[in-house]
PDB file of N, CA, C, O and CB in Angstrom:
ATOM      1  N   MET A   1     120.722 -34.406-113.166  1.00  0.00           N
ATOM      2  CA  MET A   1     121.904 -34.795-113.889  1.00  0.00           C
ATOM      3  C   MET A   1     122.746 -33.535-114.115  1.00  0.00           C
ATOM      4  O   MET A   1     122.210 -32.441-114.294  1.00  0.00           O
ATOM      5  CB  MET A   1     121.537 -35.499-115.236  1.00  0.00           C
ATOM      6  N   ILE A   2     124.056 -33.706-114.103  1.00  0.00           N
ATOM      7  CA  ILE A   2     124.965 -32.581-114.331  1.00  0.00           C
ATOM      8  C   ILE A   2     125.823 -32.879-115.567  1.00  0.00           C
ATOM      9  O   ILE A   2     126.188 -34.026-115.825  1.00  0.00           O
ATOM     10  CB  ILE A   2     125.866 -32.322-113.073  1.00  0.00           C
ATOM     11  N   ASP A   3     126.129 -31.844-116.307  1.00  0.00           N
ATOM     12  CA  ASP A   3     126.972 -31.985-117.490  1.00  0.00           C
ATOM     13  C   ASP A   3     128.323 -32.569-117.067  1.00  0.00           C
ATOM     14  O   ASP A   3     128.974 -32.049-116.160  1.00  0.00           O
ATOM     15  CB  ASP A   3     127.159 -30.609-118.216  1.00  0.00           C
ATOM     16  N   TYR A   4     128.734 -33.644-117.725  1.00  0.00           N
ATOM     17  CA  TYR A   4     129.950 -34.359-117.337  1.00  0.00           C
ATOM     18  C   TYR A   4     131.196 -33.470-117.414  1.00  0.00           C
ATOM     19  O   TYR A   4     132.007 -33.462-116.487  1.00  0.00           O
ATOM     20  CB  TYR A   4     130.135 -35.581-118.223  1.00  0.00           C
ATOM     21  N   ASP A   5     131.349 -32.738-118.492  1.00  0.00           N
ATOM     22  CA  ASP A   5     132.532 -31.883-118.654  1.00  0.00           C
ATOM     23  C   ASP A   5     132.592 -30.801-117.578  1.00  0.00           C
ATOM     24  O   ASP A   5     133.662 -30.488-117.057  1.00  0.00           O
ATOM     25  CB  ASP A   5     132.533 -31.235-120.043  1.00  0.00           C
ATOM     26  N   TYR A   6     131.434 -30.236-117.253  1.00  0.00           N
ATOM     27  CA  TYR A   6     131.379 -29.200-116.212  1.00  0.00           C
ATOM     28  C   TYR A   6     131.715 -29.806-114.845  1.00  0.00           C
ATOM     29  O   TYR A   6     132.456 -29.211-114.063  1.00  0.00           O
ATOM     30  CB  TYR A   6     129.973 -28.531-116.176  1.00  0.00           C
ATOM     31  N   ALA A   7     131.171 -30.983-114.567  1.00  0.00           N
ATOM     32  CA  ALA A   7     131.447 -31.657-113.293  1.00  0.00           C
ATOM     33  C   ALA A   7     132.931 -31.976-113.153  1.00  0.00           C
ATOM     34  O   ALA A   7     133.505 -31.825-112.075  1.00  0.00           O
ATOM     35  CB  ALA A   7     130.619 -32.947-113.177  1.00  0.00           C
ATOM     36  N   THR A   8     133.545 -32.414-114.239  1.00  0.00           N
ATOM     37  CA  THR A   8     134.973 -32.704-114.234  1.00  0.00           C
ATOM     38  C   THR A   8     135.787 -31.444-113.971  1.00  0.00           C
ATOM     39  O   THR A   8     136.768 -31.472-113.228  1.00  0.00           O
ATOM     40  CB  THR A   8     135.393 -33.334-115.561  1.00  0.00           C
ATOM     41  N   LYS A   9     135.373 -30.341-114.586  1.00  0.00           N
ATOM     42  CA  LYS A   9     136.067 -29.058-114.376  1.00  0.00           C
ATOM     43  C   LYS A   9     135.956 -28.617-112.914  1.00  0.00           C
ATOM     44  O   LYS A   9     136.932 -28.146-112.331  1.00  0.00           O
ATOM     45  CB  LYS A   9     135.482 -27.964-115.310  1.00  0.00           C
ATOM     46  N   LEU A  10     134.771 -28.768-112.325  1.00  0.00           N
ATOM     47  CA  LEU A  10     134.584 -28.404-110.919  1.00  0.00           C
ATOM     48  C   LEU A  10     135.502 -29.231-110.020  1.00  0.00           C
ATOM     49  O   LEU A  10     136.108 -28.709-109.085  1.00  0.00           O
ATOM     50  CB  LEU A  10     133.114 -28.600-110.501  1.00  0.00           C
ATOM     51  N   GLU A  11     135.595 -30.510-110.314  1.00  0.00           N
ATOM     52  CA  GLU A  11     136.432 -31.398-109.508  1.00  0.00           C
ATOM     53  C   GLU A  11     137.915 -31.065-109.682  1.00  0.00           C
ATOM     54  O   GLU A  11     138.656 -30.996-108.701  1.00  0.00           O
ATOM     55  CB  GLU A  11     136.171 -32.864-109.885  1.00  0.00           C
ATOM     56  N   ARG A  12     138.345 -30.860-110.918  1.00  0.00           N
ATOM     57  CA  ARG A  12     139.757 -30.601-111.229  1.00  0.00           C
ATOM     58  C   ARG A  12     140.246 -29.285-110.617  1.00  0.00           C
ATOM     59  O   ARG A  12     141.376 -29.202-110.135  1.00  0.00           O
ATOM     60  CB  ARG A  12     139.964 -30.574-112.746  1.00  0.00           C
ATOM     61  N   THR A  13     139.393 -28.261-110.638  1.00  0.00           N
ATOM     62  CA  THR A  13     139.802 -26.940-110.147  1.00  0.00           C
ATOM     63  C   THR A  13     139.613 -26.774-108.640  1.00  0.00           C
ATOM     64  O   THR A  13     140.194 -25.869-108.042  1.00  0.00           O
ATOM     65  CB  THR A  13     139.025 -25.866-110.868  1.00  0.00           C
ATOM     66  N   GLY A  14     138.814 -27.629-108.025  1.00  0.00           N
ATOM     67  CA  GLY A  14     138.533 -27.492-106.597  1.00  0.00           C
ATOM     68  C   GLY A  14     137.575 -26.355-106.295  1.00  0.00           C
ATOM     69  O   GLY A  14     137.515 -25.877-105.162  1.00  0.00           O
ATOM     70  N   ALA A  15     136.824 -25.916-107.301  1.00  0.00           N
ATOM     71  CA  ALA A  15     135.921 -24.772-107.134  1.00  0.00           C
ATOM     72  C   ALA A  15     134.719 -25.093-106.251  1.00  0.00           C
ATOM     73  O   ALA A  15     134.250 -24.230-105.509  1.00  0.00           O
ATOM     74  CB  ALA A  15     135.438 -24.296-108.486  1.00  0.00           C
ATOM     75  N   LEU A  16     134.225 -26.304-106.321  1.00  0.00           N
ATOM     76  CA  LEU A  16     133.012 -26.668-105.590  1.00  0.00           C
ATOM     77  C   LEU A  16     133.291 -26.785-104.098  1.00  0.00           C
ATOM     78  O   LEU A  16     134.203 -27.499-103.680  1.00  0.00           O
ATOM     79  CB  LEU A  16     132.439 -27.985-106.123  1.00  0.00           C
ATOM     80  N   VAL A  17     132.506 -26.086-103.309  1.00  0.00           N
ATOM     81  CA  VAL A  17     132.575 -26.165-101.851  1.00  0.00           C
ATOM     82  C   VAL A  17     131.288 -26.829-101.397  1.00  0.00           C
ATOM     83  O   VAL A  17     130.195 -26.319-101.645  1.00  0.00           O
ATOM     84  CB  VAL A  17     132.768 -24.740-101.183  1.00  0.00           C
ATOM     85  N   SER A  18     131.421 -27.972-100.728  1.00  0.00           N
ATOM     86  CA  SER A  18     130.233 -28.728-100.325  1.00  0.00           C
ATOM     87  C   SER A  18     129.458 -28.020 -99.223  1.00  0.00           C
ATOM     88  O   SER A  18     129.984 -27.174 -98.500  1.00  0.00           O
ATOM     89  CB  SER A  18     130.629 -30.121 -99.861  1.00  0.00           C
ATOM     90  N   ARG A  19     128.228 -28.387 -99.126  1.00  0.00           N
ATOM     91  CA  ARG A  19     127.307 -27.876 -98.092  1.00  0.00           C
ATOM     92  C   ARG A  19     127.121 -26.367 -98.143  1.00  0.00           C
ATOM     93  O   ARG A  19     126.939 -25.718 -97.112  1.00  0.00           O
ATOM     94  CB  ARG A  19     127.810 -28.263 -96.722  1.00  0.00           C
ATOM     95  N   ARG A  20     127.168 -25.825 -99.330  1.00  0.00           N
ATOM     96  CA  ARG A  20     126.894 -24.400 -99.546  1.00  0.00           C
ATOM     97  C   ARG A  20     125.733 -24.284-100.523  1.00  0.00           C
ATOM     98  O   ARG A  20     125.415 -25.234-101.239  1.00  0.00           O
ATOM     99  CB  ARG A  20     128.163 -23.644-100.086  1.00  0.00           C
ATOM    100  N   GLU A  21     125.109 -23.125-100.546  1.00  0.00           N
ATOM    101  CA  GLU A  21     123.942 -22.923-101.403  1.00  0.00           C
ATOM    102  C   GLU A  21     124.370 -22.438-102.786  1.00  0.00           C
ATOM    103  O   GLU A  21     125.192 -21.531-102.919  1.00  0.00           O
ATOM    104  CB  GLU A  21     122.967 -21.917-100.762  1.00  0.00           C
ATOM    105  N   TYR A  22     123.795 -23.062-103.803  1.00  0.00           N
ATOM    106  CA  TYR A  22     124.056 -22.698-105.190  1.00  0.00           C
ATOM    107  C   TYR A  22     122.740 -22.578-105.931  1.00  0.00           C
ATOM    108  O   TYR A  22     121.793 -23.319-105.664  1.00  0.00           O
ATOM    109  CB  TYR A  22     124.976 -23.733-105.874  1.00  0.00           C
ATOM    110  N   GLU A  23     122.687 -21.647-106.855  1.00  0.00           N
ATOM    111  CA  GLU A  23     121.588 -21.620-107.812  1.00  0.00           C
ATOM    112  C   GLU A  23     122.028 -22.477-108.983  1.00  0.00           C
ATOM    113  O   GLU A  23     123.222 -22.613-109.250  1.00  0.00           O
ATOM    114  CB  GLU A  23     121.222 -20.147-108.264  1.00  0.00           C
ATOM    115  N   LEU A  24     121.058 -23.057-109.683  1.00  0.00           N
ATOM    116  CA  LEU A  24     121.374 -23.951-110.788  1.00  0.00           C
ATOM    117  C   LEU A  24     120.941 -23.344-112.112  1.00  0.00           C
ATOM    118  O   LEU A  24     119.856 -22.771-112.216  1.00  0.00           O
ATOM    119  CB  LEU A  24     120.708 -25.310-110.586  1.00  0.00           C
ATOM    120  N   ARG A  25     121.782 -23.470-113.111  1.00  0.00           N
ATOM    121  CA  ARG A  25     121.387 -23.133-114.482  1.00  0.00           C
ATOM    122  C   ARG A  25     121.112 -24.467-115.164  1.00  0.00           C
ATOM    123  O   ARG A  25     121.990 -25.323-115.270  1.00  0.00           O
ATOM    124  CB  ARG A  25     122.512 -22.283-115.254  1.00  0.00           C
ATOM    125  N   LEU A  26     119.882 -24.623-115.620  1.00  0.00           N
ATOM    126  CA  LEU A  26     119.446 -25.877-116.220  1.00  0.00           C
ATOM    127  C   LEU A  26     119.177 -25.706-117.702  1.00  0.00           C
ATOM    128  O   LEU A  26     118.713 -24.655-118.145  1.00  0.00           O
ATOM    129  CB  LEU A  26     118.200 -26.398-115.519  1.00  0.00           C
ATOM    130  N   GLU A  27     119.471 -26.741-118.461  1.00  0.00           N
ATOM    131  CA  GLU A  27     119.163 -26.779-119.888  1.00  0.00           C
ATOM    132  C   GLU A  27     118.644 -28.168-120.220  1.00  0.00           C
ATOM    133  O   GLU A  27     118.867 -29.128-119.482  1.00  0.00           O
ATOM    134  CB  GLU A  27     120.416 -26.421-120.756  1.00  0.00           C
ATOM    135  N   ILE A  28     117.960 -28.252-121.327  1.00  0.00           N
ATOM    136  CA  ILE A  28     117.503 -29.548-121.801  1.00  0.00           C
ATOM    137  C   ILE A  28     118.684 -30.251-122.456  1.00  0.00           C
ATOM    138  O   ILE A  28     119.442 -29.645-123.214  1.00  0.00           O
ATOM    139  CB  ILE A  28     116.304 -29.404-122.796  1.00  0.00           C
ATOM    140  N   ASN A  29     118.830 -31.538-122.153  1.00  0.00           N
ATOM    141  CA  ASN A  29     119.899 -32.333-122.744  1.00  0.00           C
ATOM    142  C   ASN A  29     119.666 -32.441-124.253  1.00  0.00           C
ATOM    143  O   ASN A  29     118.681 -33.049-124.672  1.00  0.00           O
ATOM    144  CB  ASN A  29     119.971 -33.746-122.088  1.00  0.00           C
ATOM    145  N   PRO A  30     120.549 -31.864-125.081  1.00  0.00           N
ATOM    146  CA  PRO A  30     120.318 -31.861-126.529  1.00  0.00           C
ATOM    147  C   PRO A  30     120.393 -33.242-127.167  1.00  0.00           C
ATOM    148  O   PRO A  30     119.800 -33.468-128.222  1.00  0.00           O
ATOM    149  CB  PRO A  30     121.312 -30.963-127.192  1.00  0.00           C
ATOM    150  N   THR A  31     121.111 -34.164-126.546  1.00  0.00           N
ATOM    151  CA  THR A  31     121.207 -35.503-127.120  1.00  0.00           C
ATOM    152  C   THR A  31     120.067 -36.407-126.696  1.00  0.00           C
ATOM    153  O   THR A  31     119.824 -37.437-127.325  1.00  0.00           O
ATOM    154  CB  THR A  31     122.512 -36.132-126.736  1.00  0.00           C
ATOM    155  N   ASP A  32     119.364 -36.031-125.633  1.00  0.00           N
ATOM    156  CA  ASP A  32     118.233 -36.830-125.157  1.00  0.00           C
ATOM    157  C   ASP A  32     117.221 -35.915-124.474  1.00  0.00           C
ATOM    158  O   ASP A  32     117.149 -35.884-123.245  1.00  0.00           O
ATOM    159  CB  ASP A  32     118.709 -37.949-124.181  1.00  0.00           C
ATOM    160  N   PRO A  33     116.432 -35.163-125.259  1.00  0.00           N
ATOM    161  CA  PRO A  33     115.519 -34.179-124.684  1.00  0.00           C
ATOM    162  C   PRO A  33     114.443 -34.771-123.770  1.00  0.00           C
ATOM    163  O   PRO A  33     113.865 -34.044-122.962  1.00  0.00           O
ATOM    164  CB  PRO A  33     114.859 -33.426-125.784  1.00  0.00           C
ATOM    165  N   LEU A  34     114.168 -36.050-123.878  1.00  0.00           N
ATOM    166  CA  LEU A  34     113.157 -36.666-123.025  1.00  0.00           C
ATOM    167  C   LEU A  34     113.709 -37.063-121.655  1.00  0.00           C
ATOM    168  O   LEU A  34     112.944 -37.442-120.768  1.00  0.00           O
ATOM    169  CB  LEU A  34     112.579 -37.882-123.713  1.00  0.00           C
ATOM    170  N   ALA A  35     115.017 -36.981-121.477  1.00  0.00           N
ATOM    171  CA  ALA A  35     115.645 -37.386-120.219  1.00  0.00           C
ATOM    172  C   ALA A  35     115.488 -36.324-119.131  1.00  0.00           C
ATOM    173  O   ALA A  35     115.733 -36.605-117.958  1.00  0.00           O
ATOM    174  CB  ALA A  35     117.121 -37.677-120.443  1.00  0.00           C
ATOM    175  N   GLY A  36     115.087 -35.118-119.502  1.00  0.00           N
ATOM    176  CA  GLY A  36     114.926 -34.061-118.508  1.00  0.00           C
ATOM    177  C   GLY A  36     116.055 -33.058-118.552  1.00  0.00           C
ATOM    178  O   GLY A  36     116.886 -33.075-119.459  1.00  0.00           O
ATOM    179  N   ALA A  37     116.074 -32.192-117.569  1.00  0.00           N
ATOM    180  CA  ALA A  37     117.038 -31.093-117.533  1.00  0.00           C
ATOM    181  C   ALA A  37     118.409 -31.577-117.075  1.00  0.00           C
ATOM    182  O   ALA A  37     118.547 -32.580-116.375  1.00  0.00           O
ATOM    183  CB  ALA A  37     116.541 -29.977-116.612  1.00  0.00           C
ATOM    184  N   ILE A  38     119.412 -30.820-117.502  1.00  0.00           N
ATOM    185  CA  ILE A  38     120.787 -31.100-117.112  1.00  0.00           C
ATOM    186  C   ILE A  38     121.386 -29.814-116.527  1.00  0.00           C
ATOM    187  O   ILE A  38     121.191 -28.728-117.074  1.00  0.00           O
ATOM    188  CB  ILE A  38     121.631 -31.622-118.335  1.00  0.00           C
ATOM    189  N   VAL A  39     122.109 -29.945-115.421  1.00  0.00           N
ATOM    190  CA  VAL A  39     122.742 -28.794-114.781  1.00  0.00           C
ATOM    191  C   VAL A  39     123.971 -28.413-115.609  1.00  0.00           C
ATOM    192  O   VAL A  39     124.869 -29.230-115.814  1.00  0.00           O
ATOM    193  CB  VAL A  39     123.135 -29.109-113.285  1.00  0.00           C
ATOM    194  N   THR A  40     124.000 -27.175-116.079  1.00  0.00           N
ATOM    195  CA  THR A  40     125.124 -26.708-116.892  1.00  0.00           C
ATOM    196  C   THR A  40     125.992 -25.694-116.157  1.00  0.00           C
ATOM    197  O   THR A  40     127.093 -25.368-116.602  1.00  0.00           O
ATOM    198  CB  THR A  40     124.613 -26.099-118.180  1.00  0.00           C
ATOM    199  N   GLU A  41     125.488 -25.196-115.023  1.00  0.00           N
ATOM    200  CA  GLU A  41     126.284 -24.244-114.247  1.00  0.00           C
ATOM    201  C   GLU A  41     125.762 -24.159-112.822  1.00  0.00           C
ATOM    202  O   GLU A  41     124.553 -24.140-112.590  1.00  0.00           O
ATOM    203  CB  GLU A  41     126.265 -22.852-114.906  1.00  0.00           C
ATOM    204  N   LEU A  42     126.683 -24.110-111.876  1.00  0.00           N
ATOM    205  CA  LEU A  42     126.355 -23.826-110.481  1.00  0.00           C
ATOM    206  C   LEU A  42     126.732 -22.381-110.213  1.00  0.00           C
ATOM    207  O   LEU A  42     127.825 -21.936-110.563  1.00  0.00           O
ATOM    208  CB  LEU A  42     127.095 -24.804-109.494  1.00  0.00           C
ATOM    209  N   ILE A  43     125.818 -21.657-109.589  1.00  0.00           N
ATOM    210  CA  ILE A  43     126.053 -20.247-109.300  1.00  0.00           C
ATOM    211  C   ILE A  43     126.020 -20.068-107.780  1.00  0.00           C
ATOM    212  O   ILE A  43     124.955 -20.171-107.172  1.00  0.00           O
ATOM    213  CB  ILE A  43     124.985 -19.330-110.009  1.00  0.00           C
ATOM    214  N   PRO A  44     127.173 -19.801-107.161  1.00  0.00           N
ATOM    215  CA  PRO A  44     127.214 -19.644-105.707  1.00  0.00           C
ATOM    216  C   PRO A  44     126.360 -18.469-105.242  1.00  0.00           C
ATOM    217  O   PRO A  44     126.278 -17.440-105.913  1.00  0.00           O
ATOM    218  CB  PRO A  44     128.654 -19.456-105.239  1.00  0.00           C
ATOM    219  N   VAL A  45     125.729 -18.637-104.089  1.00  0.00           N
ATOM    220  CA  VAL A  45     124.900 -17.588-103.510  1.00  0.00           C
ATOM    221  C   VAL A  45     125.731 -16.725-102.555  1.00  0.00           C
ATOM    222  O   VAL A  45     125.592 -15.501-102.555  1.00  0.00           O
ATOM    223  CB  VAL A  45     123.687 -18.201-102.773  1.00  0.00           C
ATOM    224  N   ASP A  46     126.580 -17.338-101.753  1.00  0.00           N
ATOM    225  CA  ASP A  46     127.405 -16.661-100.758  1.00  0.00           C
ATOM    226  C   ASP A  46     128.546 -15.894-101.436  1.00  0.00           C
ATOM    227  O   ASP A  46     129.222 -16.440-102.309  1.00  0.00           O
ATOM    228  CB  ASP A  46     127.968 -17.678 -99.745  1.00  0.00           C
ATOM    229  N   ASP A  47     128.764 -14.644-101.045  1.00  0.00           N
ATOM    230  CA  ASP A  47     129.808 -13.809-101.658  1.00  0.00           C
ATOM    231  C   ASP A  47     131.207 -14.398-101.506  1.00  0.00           C
ATOM    232  O   ASP A  47     132.019 -14.323-102.428  1.00  0.00           O
ATOM    233  CB  ASP A  47     129.780 -12.422-101.050  1.00  0.00           C
ATOM    234  N   GLU A  48     131.486 -14.980-100.349  1.00  0.00           N
ATOM    235  CA  GLU A  48     132.796 -15.588-100.114  1.00  0.00           C
ATOM    236  C   GLU A  48     133.026 -16.758-101.080  1.00  0.00           C
ATOM    237  O   GLU A  48     134.121 -16.922-101.619  1.00  0.00           O
ATOM    238  CB  GLU A  48     132.912 -16.069 -98.647  1.00  0.00           C
ATOM    239  N   ILE A  49     132.001 -17.552-101.287  1.00  0.00           N
ATOM    240  CA  ILE A  49     132.110 -18.700-102.193  1.00  0.00           C
ATOM    241  C   ILE A  49     132.172 -18.224-103.646  1.00  0.00           C
ATOM    242  O   ILE A  49     132.831 -18.853-104.474  1.00  0.00           O
ATOM    243  CB  ILE A  49     130.915 -19.669-101.995  1.00  0.00           C
ATOM    244  N   LYS A  50     131.498 -17.127-103.958  1.00  0.00           N
ATOM    245  CA  LYS A  50     131.586 -16.562-105.313  1.00  0.00           C
ATOM    246  C   LYS A  50     133.038 -16.212-105.637  1.00  0.00           C
ATOM    247  O   LYS A  50     133.521 -16.504-106.731  1.00  0.00           O
ATOM    248  CB  LYS A  50     130.681 -15.300-105.448  1.00  0.00           C
ATOM    249  N   GLN A  51     133.731 -15.588-104.686  1.00  0.00           N
ATOM    250  CA  GLN A  51     135.132 -15.218-104.895  1.00  0.00           C
ATOM    251  C   GLN A  51     136.006 -16.461-105.065  1.00  0.00           C
ATOM    252  O   GLN A  51     136.873 -16.503-105.937  1.00  0.00           O
ATOM    253  CB  GLN A  51     135.643 -14.370-103.718  1.00  0.00           C
ATOM    254  N   HIS A  52     135.772 -17.466-104.228  1.00  0.00           N
ATOM    255  CA  HIS A  52     136.527 -18.720-104.328  1.00  0.00           C
ATOM    256  C   HIS A  52     136.277 -19.385-105.682  1.00  0.00           C
ATOM    257  O   HIS A  52     137.209 -19.859-106.332  1.00  0.00           O
ATOM    258  CB  HIS A  52     136.142 -19.682-103.178  1.00  0.00           C
ATOM    259  N   PHE A  53     135.031 -19.414-106.092  1.00  0.00           N
ATOM    260  CA  PHE A  53     134.637 -20.025-107.367  1.00  0.00           C
ATOM    261  C   PHE A  53     135.344 -19.330-108.530  1.00  0.00           C
ATOM    262  O   PHE A  53     135.910 -19.991-109.401  1.00  0.00           O
ATOM    263  CB  PHE A  53     133.101 -19.956-107.555  1.00  0.00           C
ATOM    264  N   GLN A  54     135.311 -18.001-108.542  1.00  0.00           N
ATOM    265  CA  GLN A  54     135.948 -17.236-109.616  1.00  0.00           C
ATOM    266  C   GLN A  54     137.460 -17.466-109.628  1.00  0.00           C
ATOM    267  O   GLN A  54     138.048 -17.649-110.694  1.00  0.00           O
ATOM    268  CB  GLN A  54     135.642 -15.735-109.461  1.00  0.00           C
ATOM    269  N   ALA A  55     138.077 -17.459-108.481  1.00  0.00           N
ATOM    270  CA  ALA A  55     139.530 -17.663-108.414  1.00  0.00           C
ATOM    271  C   ALA A  55     139.906 -19.071-108.868  1.00  0.00           C
ATOM    272  O   ALA A  55     140.910 -19.255-109.556  1.00  0.00           O
ATOM    273  CB  ALA A  55     140.043 -17.417-106.984  1.00  0.00           C
ATOM    274  N   SER A  56     139.111 -20.054-108.489  1.00  0.00           N
ATOM    275  CA  SER A  56     139.396 -21.448-108.847  1.00  0.00           C
ATOM    276  C   SER A  56     139.212 -21.698-110.343  1.00  0.00           C
ATOM    277  O   SER A  56     139.995 -22.424-110.956  1.00  0.00           O
ATOM    278  CB  SER A  56     138.494 -22.391-108.051  1.00  0.00           C
ATOM    279  N   MET A  57     138.181 -21.099-110.924  1.00  0.00           N
ATOM    280  CA  MET A  57     137.848 -21.358-112.329  1.00  0.00           C
ATOM    281  C   MET A  57     138.662 -20.479-113.285  1.00  0.00           C
ATOM    282  O   MET A  57     138.676 -20.721-114.492  1.00  0.00           O
ATOM    283  CB  MET A  57     136.354 -21.128-112.562  1.00  0.00           C
ATOM    284  N   LYS A  58     139.335 -19.467-112.749  1.00  0.00           N
ATOM    285  CA  LYS A  58     140.085 -18.528-113.585  1.00  0.00           C
ATOM    286  C   LYS A  58     141.236 -19.243-114.294  1.00  0.00           C
ATOM    287  O   LYS A  58     142.078 -19.882-113.665  1.00  0.00           O
ATOM    288  CB  LYS A  58     140.625 -17.356-112.734  1.00  0.00           C
ATOM    289  N   GLY A  59     141.245 -19.116-115.601  1.00  0.00           N
ATOM    290  CA  GLY A  59     142.325 -19.681-116.391  1.00  0.00           C
ATOM    291  C   GLY A  59     142.342 -21.187-116.499  1.00  0.00           C
ATOM    292  O   GLY A  59     143.341 -21.769-116.922  1.00  0.00           O
ATOM    293  N   LYS A  60     141.270 -21.814-116.130  1.00  0.00           N
ATOM    294  CA  LYS A  60     141.215 -23.288-116.197  1.00  0.00           C
ATOM    295  C   LYS A  60     140.324 -23.734-117.319  1.00  0.00           C
ATOM    296  O   LYS A  60     140.154 -24.934-117.532  1.00  0.00           O
ATOM    297  CB  LYS A  60     140.721 -23.883-114.878  1.00  0.00           C
TER     298      LYS A  60
END
């Protein structure tokens, strides 16, 4: 599961590039701890995608 607000931000900014490798930052869902982990951040592995991600998310 991914945090809804974060997913919306990724979609709105165009930061997410499909079919690329990302590391995941996971946290326990505070409203439902038994539901499992929730993705709170995608961290690009590729340097080119890191630059794109930073430029897309800047000021948004």
